[in-house]
C-alpha positions in Angstrom: 0.0 0.0 0.0 1.2 3.4 -1.0 1.1 6.0 1.7 0.5 9.8 1.0 1.7 12.4 3.4 -0.2 15.8 3.2 1.9 19.0 3.1 1.2 21.2 6.1 2.9 24.6 5.6 4.0 26.4 8.7 3.3 30.1 9.4 6.4 31.3 7.6 5.5 29.3 4.5 1.9 30.6 4.6 3.1 34.2 4.6 5.4 33.5 1.7 2.5 31.8 -0.3 0.2 34.8 0.5 2.7 37.3 -0.7 3.3 35.3 -3.8 -0.4 35.1 -4.5 -0.8 38.9 -4.0 2.1 39.5 -6.4 0.6 37.2 -9.0 -2.8 39.0 -8.6 -1.3 42.4 -8.9 0.8 41.4 -11.9 -2.3 40.2 -13.8 -4.8 43.1 -12.9 -4.8 46.8 -13.0 -3.6 48.6 -9.8 -6.2 49.9 -7.4 -5.1 53.5 -8.2 -4.0 54.8 -11.5 -5.0 56.6 -14.7 -6.6 55.6 -18.0 -6.0 57.4 -21.2 -9.2 59.1 -22.6 -10.1 61.3 -25.5 -10.6 65.0 -25.0 -14.4 64.5 -25.5 -14.5 61.8 -22.8 -12.4 63.9 -20.5 -14.9 66.8 -20.8 -17.9 64.5 -20.2 -16.2 63.1 -17.1 -15.4 66.5 -15.7 -18.9 67.9 -16.3 -21.1 64.9 -15.3 -23.9 66.0 -13.0 -27.6 65.3 -12.5 -28.6 67.7 -15.3 -26.9 65.6 -18.0 -26.8 62.2 -16.3 -29.8 61.3 -14.2 -29.1 60.6 -10.6 -25.3 61.1 -10.9 -23.6 63.5 -8.6 -20.6 65.6 -9.8 -17.2 65.1 -8.2 -17.6 68.6 -6.7 -20.7 67.6 -4.8 -19.3 64.2 -3.8 -16.3 65.9 -2.3 -18.5 67.9 0.1 -20.7 65.0 1.0 -17.7 62.8 1.6 -16.2 65.5 3.8 -18.9 64.6 6.4 -18.7 60.9 5.8 -22.2 60.9 4.3 -21.6 59.2 0.9 -22.6 55.8 2.0 -25.7 57.3 3.7 -26.6 59.1 0.5 -26.3 55.9 -1.5 -28.7 54.0 0.8 -30.9 56.8 2.1 -30.5 60.1 0.1 -33.2 61.9 2.1 -31.5 61.3 5.4 -28.2 62.4 3.9 -29.7 65.6 2.7 -31.3 66.2 6.1 -27.9 65.6 7.9 -26.1 67.9 5.4 -28.8 70.6 5.8 -28.3 70.5 9.6 -24.6 71.0 9.1 -25.1 74.0 6.8 -27.2 75.8 9.4 -24.0 76.5 11.3 -21.3 76.0 8.7 -21.5 78.9 6.2 -19.2 77.5 3.5 -21.0 78.0 0.2 -20.0 74.7 -1.2 -22.4 73.0 1.3 -25.2 74.9 -0.5 -24.0 73.8 -3.9 -23.8 70.2 -2.8 -27.3 70.4 -1.3 -28.7 71.9 -4.5 -27.2 69.2 -6.7 -28.0 66.3 -4.4 -31.6 67.6 -4.0 -32.1 67.7 -7.8 -30.7 64.2 -8.1 -33.0 62.9 -5.3 -36.0 64.6 -6.9 -35.5 62.5 -10.0 -36.3 59.4 -8.0 -39.6 60.7 -6.7 -43.1 61.0 -8.3 -44.0 64.4 -9.6 -46.9 64.6 -7.2 -48.5 62.3 -4.7 -52.2 63.1 -4.1 -52.9 60.0 -2.0 -50.4 60.5 0.7 -50.0 64.2 1.7 -47.2 63.3 4.1 -45.0 61.9 1.4 -42.4 64.0 -0.2 -43.1 64.9 -3.9 -40.5 65.6 -6.5 -41.8 69.1 -7.0 -41.1 70.0 -3.4 -37.5 68.6 -3.6 -36.9 70.4 -6.9 -38.1 73.6 -5.3 -35.7 73.0 -2.4 -32.9 72.5 -5.0 -33.7 75.9 -6.6 -33.6 77.6 -3.1 -30.3 76.0 -2.3 -28.9 77.1 -5.7 -30.2 80.7 -5.1 -28.6 80.9 -1.7 -25.3 79.5 -3.1 -25.3 82.2 -5.8 -26.9 85.2 -4.2 -27.4 84.5 -0.5 -25.6 86.5 2.2 -22.7 84.7 3.8 -19.4 85.4 5.5 -17.8 83.6 2.5 -17.5 85.6 -0.7 -19.9 84.8 -3.6 -18.7 82.1 -6.1 -16.5 83.2 -8.9 -17.9 83.1 -12.4 -14.8 81.2 -13.4 -15.8 78.4 -11.0 -17.6 75.6 -13.0 -20.0 75.3 -10.0 -21.2 78.8 -10.7 -22.7 78.0 -14.1 -24.0 74.6 -12.9 -25.7 76.3 -10.0 -27.4 78.7 -12.4 -28.6 75.7 -14.5 -29.8 73.9 -11.4 -31.7 76.9 -10.3 -33.3 77.5 -13.7 -34.4 73.9 -14.3 -35.3 73.0 -10.8 -37.6 76.1 -10.7 -39.6 74.7 -13.6 -39.8 71.2 -12.1 -40.7 72.7 -8.8 -44.0 74.0 -10.3 -44.7 71.0 -12.6 -48.2 69.6 -12.2 -48.0 66.3 -14.0 -46.1 64.8 -16.8 -46.8 66.7 -20.0 -49.3 69.1 -18.4 -47.0 72.1 -18.2 -46.5 74.2 -15.1 -48.9 76.1 -12.8 -47.9 78.9 -10.6 -49.8 79.0 -7.3 -49.1 81.3 -4.3 -49.0 80.0 -0.8 -46.9 77.9 1.6 -44.7 75.2 0.1 -43.2 72.4 2.1 -39.5 71.9 1.7 -37.3 69.0 2.6 -36.4 71.0 5.7 -38.8 73.7 6.7 -41.2 75.6 4.4 -41.4 78.6 2.1 -44.2 81.1 1.6 -44.4 82.1 -2.0 -46.1 85.2 -3.4 -46.7 85.8 -7.1 -45.4 89.2 -8.2 -46.4 90.6 -11.6 -45.5 94.2 -11.0 -42.8 94.0 -13.7 -45.1 92.1 -16.1 -47.4 93.9 -18.4 -49.9 91.0 -18.7 -52.3 89.3 -16.3 -51.5 85.7 -15.6 -55.2 84.9 -16.4 -54.5 86.0 -20.0 -52.7 82.7 -20.5 -54.2 79.3 -21.0 -50.9 77.4 -20.4 -47.3 77.7 -19.4 -44.5 75.4 -20.5 -40.8 75.4 -19.7 -39.0 76.3 -22.9 -36.3 73.7 -22.0 -38.9 71.0 -22.4 -38.9 71.4 -26.2 -36.5 70.9 -28.9 -36.7 73.4 -31.8 -36.3 72.6 -35.4 -36.6 74.6 -38.6 -34.7 77.7 -37.4 -31.1 78.2 -38.2 -30.4 79.4 -34.7 -32.1 79.0 -31.4 -31.8 82.3 -29.5 -31.2 81.8 -25.8 -29.7 84.5 -23.5 -27.8 83.1 -20.5 -28.6 84.1 -16.9 -30.9 83.2 -14.0 -34.6 82.4 -14.3 -36.9 79.9 -15.9 -37.6 80.5 -19.6 -41.3 79.9 -20.3 -43.6 79.6 -23.3 -46.7 81.5 -22.3 -49.6 80.5 -24.5 -52.3 83.2 -24.5 -56.0 82.8 -24.9 -57.6 83.9 -28.1 -58.7 87.5 -27.8 -59.2 90.7 -29.7 -55.5 91.4 -29.4 -54.5 87.9 -30.5 -57.4 86.5 -32.5 -55.3 83.5 -33.5 -53.9 82.9 -30.0 -50.3 83.7 -29.3 -47.3 82.8 -27.4 -44.8 84.9 -25.4 -41.3 84.4 -24.1 -41.5 84.8 -20.3 -38.9 84.4 -17.6 -39.9 83.4 -14.0 -37.5 84.4 -11.3 -37.8 83.2 -7.7 -36.5 85.9 -5.3 -35.8 84.3 -1.9 -35.9 86.4 1.2 -34.1 85.1 4.3 -31.3 82.5 4.9 -31.2 78.8 5.6 -32.1 79.2 9.3 -35.2 81.3 8.3 -36.3 78.5 6.1 -35.7 75.9 8.8 -37.9 77.9 11.1 -40.6 78.2 8.5 -40.1 82.0 8.3 -38.6 82.1 4.9 -40.4 83.9 2.1 -40.1 84.3 -1.6 -41.5 86.2 -4.5 -42.0 84.5 -7.9 -41.5 87.4 -10.3 -42.5 87.4 -14.0 -40.8 89.2 -16.8 -41.3 89.5 -20.6 -38.2 88.6 -22.6 -39.2 91.4 -24.9 -39.0 94.0 -22.1 -36.5 92.9 -19.5 -33.0 91.5 -19.6 -32.0 91.8 -15.9 -33.3 91.9 -12.4 -31.9 93.7 -9.3 -31.1 91.5 -6.3 -29.4 93.0 -3.2 -28.2 95.9 -5.3 -26.7 93.7 -8.0 -27.8 93.4 -11.6 -28.6 89.8 -12.4 -29.1 88.8 -16.1 -32.3 86.9 -16.8 -32.2 83.7 -18.8 -34.6 83.8 -21.8 -35.5 81.9 -24.9 -37.3 83.9 -27.6 -37.1 81.1 -30.3 -39.1 78.4 -28.6 -42.3 80.4 -28.2 -42.2 81.4 -31.8 -41.6 77.8 -33.0 -44.4 76.6 -30.7 -46.8 79.1 -32.3 -45.8 78.2 -35.8 -45.9 74.4 -35.2 -49.1 74.3 -37.2 -49.2 72.3 -40.5 -52.3 74.2 -41.6 -50.6 77.5 -41.1 -47.7 76.4 -43.4 -50.1 75.2 -46.1 -52.3 78.2 -45.9 -50.3 80.4 -48.4 -50.7 78.1 -51.4 -54.2 77.1 -50.3 -55.2 80.8 -50.1 -53.6 81.5 -53.4 -55.5 78.6 -55.2 -58.8 79.0 -53.4 -58.9 82.7 -52.9 -60.8 82.2 -49.6 -60.4 81.5 -46.0 -58.7 84.9 -45.2 -60.6 87.8 -43.8 -57.9 90.4 -44.3 -56.3 88.8 -41.3 -53.5 90.2 -39.2 -51.7 87.2 -37.6 -50.5 88.1 -34.1 -47.9 85.8 -32.5 -47.8 88.0 -29.5 -50.4 90.3 -27.8 -50.3 93.9 -28.8 -47.9 96.0 -26.6 -48.5 99.7 -26.4 -45.3 101.7 -26.7 -43.7 99.3 -29.2 -43.5 100.3 -32.9 -45.4 97.9 -35.1 -43.4 96.2 -37.9 -46.0 94.8 -40.4 -44.7 92.1 -42.6 -46.5 91.4 -45.9 -45.8 88.1 -47.7 -45.7 87.5 -51.4 -47.5 85.4 -53.9 -48.5 81.9 -52.8 -46.7 82.5 -49.5 -47.9 83.0 -45.9 -46.7 84.8 -42.7 -44.6 81.8 -41.6 -42.0 82.7 -44.3 -41.0 85.7 -42.1 -40.2 83.4 -39.2 -36.4 83.2 -39.8 -36.2 87.0 -40.0 -38.2 87.7 -36.9 -36.4 85.0 -34.9 -33.0 86.7 -35.8 -34.2 90.3 -35.3 -35.4 89.5 -31.8 -31.9 88.6 -30.7 -31.1 92.3 -30.8 -32.1 93.7 -27.3 -32.9 97.2 -28.8 -35.2 95.9 -31.5 -36.8 93.5 -29.0 -37.5 96.4 -26.6 -38.7 98.9 -29.3 -40.6 96.9 -31.9 -43.5 94.4 -32.1 -44.1 92.2 -35.2 -47.4 91.8 -37.0 -48.0 89.5 -40.0 -50.5 90.3 -42.8 -52.2 87.3 -44.3 -54.2 87.5 -47.6 -55.4 85.6 -50.6 -52.5 86.4 -52.9 -54.3 85.4 -56.1 -56.5 88.5 -55.9 -55.7 91.6 -58.0 -52.8 93.5 -56.5 -54.9 96.7 -56.1 -57.7 94.9 -54.3 -55.2 93.2 -51.9 -53.5 96.6 -51.3 -56.9 98.2 -50.5 -57.6 95.3 -48.1 -54.3 95.8 -46.4 -54.9 99.5 -46.0 -58.3 98.9 -44.5 -57.0 96.3 -42.1 -54.2 98.5 -40.8 -56.7 101.4 -40.3 -58.9 99.0 -38.3 -56.1 97.7 -36.2 -54.8 101.2 -35.3 -58.3 102.2 -34.3 -58.6 99.1 -32.2 -55.3 99.4 -30.4 -55.0 103.2 -30.1 -58.6 104.6 -30.4 -57.6 107.9 -28.9 -54.3 108.3 -30.8 -52.3 108.5 -27.6 -49.6 106.0 -28.4 -46.7 107.7 -30.3 -45.3 104.3 -31.3 -48.4 103.5 -33.3 -47.7 106.5 -35.5 -44.2 105.2 -36.4 -45.2 102.0 -38.2 -42.8 100.2 -40.4 -44.1 98.0 -43.3 -41.9 95.4 -44.9 -43.2 93.7 -48.1 -41.7 90.7 -50.0 -42.3 90.3 -53.7 -46.1 91.1 -54.4 -46.2 92.2 -50.8 -43.8 94.9 -51.7 -46.3 96.3 -54.2 -49.0 96.3 -51.6 -46.6 98.0 -49.2 -45.8 100.7 -51.8 -49.5 101.6 -52.2 -49.6 102.5 -48.5 -47.0 105.1 -48.9 -48.0 107.1 -52.0 -50.8 109.5 -53.1 -52.1 108.2 -56.4 -54.5 111.0 -57.3 -55.9 110.2 -60.7 -52.6 108.6 -62.0 -53.7 105.0 -61.7 -57.2 105.6 -62.9 -56.0 107.4 -66.0 -54.1 104.3 -67.1 -57.3 102.4 -67.6 -59.8 105.0 -68.6 -60.1 108.3 -70.4 -63.3 109.2 -68.6 -63.5 110.9 -65.2 -64.2 108.4 -62.6 -67.4 110.2 -61.5 -68.9 109.8 -65.0 -68.4 106.1 -65.2 -71.7 104.2 -65.6 -71.4 101.1 -63.5 -73.1 99.0 -60.9 -72.7 100.8 -57.5 -70.9 97.8 -56.0 -68.4 97.6 -58.9 -67.9 101.4 -58.7 -67.2 101.1 -55.0 -64.6 98.4 -55.5 -63.0 100.4 -58.3 -62.8 103.5 -56.2 -61.1 101.8 -53.3 -58.7 100.0 -55.6 -57.7 102.9 -57.9 -57.4 105.8 -55.6 -54.9 105.7 -52.7 -53.8 108.1 -50.1 -50.8 107.4 -47.9 -51.5 106.2 -44.4 -50.3 108.9 -41.9 -49.1 106.4 -39.3 -46.8 104.6 -41.8 -43.3 106.2 -41.6 -41.1 103.7 -43.3 -41.5 101.0 -46.0 -39.0 98.3 -46.9 -39.2 96.4 -50.2 -37.6 93.0 -50.6 -37.4 91.3 -54.1 -40.3 93.5 -55.2 -41.3 93.6 -58.9 -41.9 97.3 -59.2 -41.9 97.0 -63.0 -43.3 93.5 -63.1 -42.0 90.0 -63.2 -40.5 88.4 -66.3 -42.3 85.2 -65.3 -45.7 86.9 -65.6 -45.9 86.1 -69.3 -49.3 85.5 -71.1 -49.1 81.7 -70.7 -48.3 82.0 -67.0 -51.2 84.4 -66.4 -53.6 82.1 -68.4 -52.5 79.1 -66.4 -52.9 81.0 -63.1 -56.4 82.1 -64.1 -57.3 78.5 -64.8 -56.0 77.3 -61.4 -57.0 79.9 -58.9 -60.4 80.8 -57.5 -60.7 84.5 -57.0 -62.1 85.9 -53.8 -65.9 85.5 -53.4 -66.6 89.2 -53.0 -64.8 89.8 -56.3 -66.3 86.9 -58.3 -69.9 86.9 -57.1 -71.7 88.5 -60.0 -68.3 90.2 -60.8 -67.7 88.9 -64.2 -71.0 90.1 -65.7 -70.8 93.5 -64.0 -67.1 93.9 -64.8 -67.8 93.1 -68.4 -70.3 96.0 -68.6 -67.3 98.3 -68.0 -65.2 97.0 -70.9 -66.3 99.7 -73.3 -65.4 102.4 -70.7 -62.0 101.1 -69.8 -58.7 100.8 -71.7 -57.9 97.2 -70.9 -55.2 95.1 -72.5 -56.4 92.5 -75.0 -55.4 89.8 -72.6 -57.9 91.0 -70.0 -60.9 91.7 -72.2 -63.8 89.5 -71.1 -61.8 88.2 -68.1 -61.3 89.0 -64.4 -57.7 90.0 -63.5 -55.6 88.0 -61.0 -52.4 89.0 -59.2 -50.4 87.5 -62.0 -51.9 90.0 -64.4 -51.1 92.8 -61.9 -47.4 91.8 -62.0 -47.1 91.7 -65.7 -44.4 93.9 -67.1 -47.0 95.2 -69.6 -49.4 96.3 -66.8 -49.9 100.1 -67.3 -50.8 100.5 -63.7 -47.4 99.2 -62.5 -45.8 101.6 -64.9 -47.7 104.5 -63.4 -47.2 103.3 -59.8 -43.4 103.0 -60.1 -43.2 106.7 -61.0 -45.2 107.9 -58.0 -43.0 109.4 -55.3 -43.2 108.3 -51.6 -45.4 110.7 -49.7 -43.6 113.4 -47.6 -42.5 112.0 -44.2 -42.2 108.4 -45.4 -38.8 106.8 -45.9 -38.2 103.8 -48.2 -35.4 101.2 -48.3 -34.9 98.4 -50.9 -33.3 95.0 -50.7 -32.8 93.5 -54.1 -31.9 89.8 -54.7 -29.7 88.8 -57.6 -28.5 85.2 -58.1 -24.8 84.5 -57.6 -22.5 84.7 -60.6 -25.0 87.0 -62.4 -24.1 90.6 -63.3 -26.1 92.8 -61.0 -27.4 95.2 -63.6 -28.6 92.5 -66.0 -29.3 89.8 -63.5 -32.4 88.5 -61.6 -33.4 86.4 -58.6 -35.2 83.8 -60.6 -38.4 85.7 -60.6 -37.7 89.4 -60.6 -35.0 91.2 -62.6 -32.8 93.7 -60.9 -34.0 96.4 -63.4 -37.6 95.8 -62.1 -36.7 95.7 -58.4 -34.5 98.8 -58.6 -36.1 102.1 -57.8 -34.5 105.5 -57.2 -36.9 107.0 -54.6 -35.4 105.1 -51.6 -32.9 106.0 -48.9 -30.8 102.9 -49.5 -30.6 99.9 -51.8 -28.9 96.7 -50.7 -28.1 93.8 -53.1 -28.0 90.3 -51.7 -26.7 87.4 -53.7 -29.5 84.9 -53.4 -32.8 83.7 -54.9 -36.2 85.3 -54.8 -37.0 84.3 -51.2 -34.5 86.7 -49.8 -36.4 87.5 -46.6 -34.7 84.5 -45.0 -31.2 85.2 -46.1 -28.9 86.3 -43.1 -27.5 89.3 -45.0 -30.9 90.5 -45.9 -32.0 90.1 -42.3 -28.9 92.0 -41.1 -29.9 94.8 -43.5 -33.4 95.0 -42.1 -31.8 95.1 -38.6 -29.7 98.0 -39.6 -32.7 99.8 -41.1 -34.8 99.3 -37.9 -32.1 100.5 -35.7 -31.6 103.6 -37.8 -35.3 104.2 -37.8 -35.2 104.9 -34.0 -32.0 106.8 -33.9 
């Protein structure tokens, strides 16, 4: 029989074996402490990780503070308790980094809670914790302390601003997807409570004028070249207004909500803290004063505009109105309620177009704080297949009605400084607001005095309003963009015949209009192409149209300034070139303060250089 003897190492041998095992393990694995090579992008992501960009994850800066008090393990297992313990420390320790850590950790904790809990009033809701986060961030940035305020070069400064802004929105969130609701009263915090009052003293509207509020950060924006957001403190909001006389279509406003906290952490703990939720229009205000310091307000002027224009029907309306000739009651589209004291800029679209084609220009112009604080934008909408003179008369009547509506006693100086900008056919309509035609237009189509014309009273009424124009006294500047003052080379006979076969003219013009209009044929000097037919806008923009030839020679009325933006396609000679629709020789006129040529196609109103020229003109208009 073979006998086996088991090896029994002594203590010295065990130590040697253990050391050897450790060496083997260390030689086969990475050391407990070391570095790993990363890309610059990865490095930046690591250094900027926080609950705002990675749900539930604290930044290293917040972890360092929490670890200082041996609370990291407590936070991992019971974040609420860790926050309460850290809050208690901050009551006596005035280092600001405690407030920063509390703001960030509260935000991260809020992400794990339900938005609201209606069944258990004793349970903490996410909105309460988010509001607490906003308060901590406010105190870190602006609260009084023995320690100096944070430096703007400290990365925690900008993160605290973002925490404050976003936590403020989530602190008033009602339910997922339902927007936010601002209610005054006592709010329960994680530690203590806060009495909140709503302050609209700096806000020109009543909160009841709005049907909904949405945080602008809850939406992505597409379709614009640039999204315009100004950095600062405050919650950028899309304020959706009710339909009213001021905004018959409903509108949306860029608003900033700012929570002004009174008191310190100890006041909040004792339930004696107070706060005012203040509201500002991004069109009016760029800053707020806190403890004698000017604090910039965060704003987003693009999101409300995109929200209002997020309407498929609105985008299809231009071509639909052109083809059908109906559905528009000389409508002025208002994307914001009327604001007394701001100069109206009226934008008039071209053929087959609609107000939405001005969106890029308005979005860009509103980035200028001077323009934003001095101007408001209106959009004229019309059936662009109707004769140019009829559409111009409708525009004239609509503007007169609006001025009477908004300034019935003529007390608003801004209303008498109106600027009208017209693109393409819209430029022709615009021009007819700024000239005194006398008999010049009428004499191009008739040798008889207007009073002696034998015609149906309704036809004579329409002829009178379409052939005799006096400038509007409240219009002080007109801007033409790609305007066919001498007609479009595309408006040839075959184009006009095709247009006439496709479009349906406005009902008030067509209803009995053909027979009644035909009765005038012997008394009018009409081109052969129009005899026995009702004219359309394509006829009105024909280079052979005698009315256009007369109109281009009419000077602007005294007191009205004109500017022209002419588009010419790249690589074309300016003098002999065109924009694909209108030749330079047709768009060029002498009776203007300035002419600016932009190398682009006919839709120049969205070109950045054309927009910059409009910006220059508007700024000069008020200087």
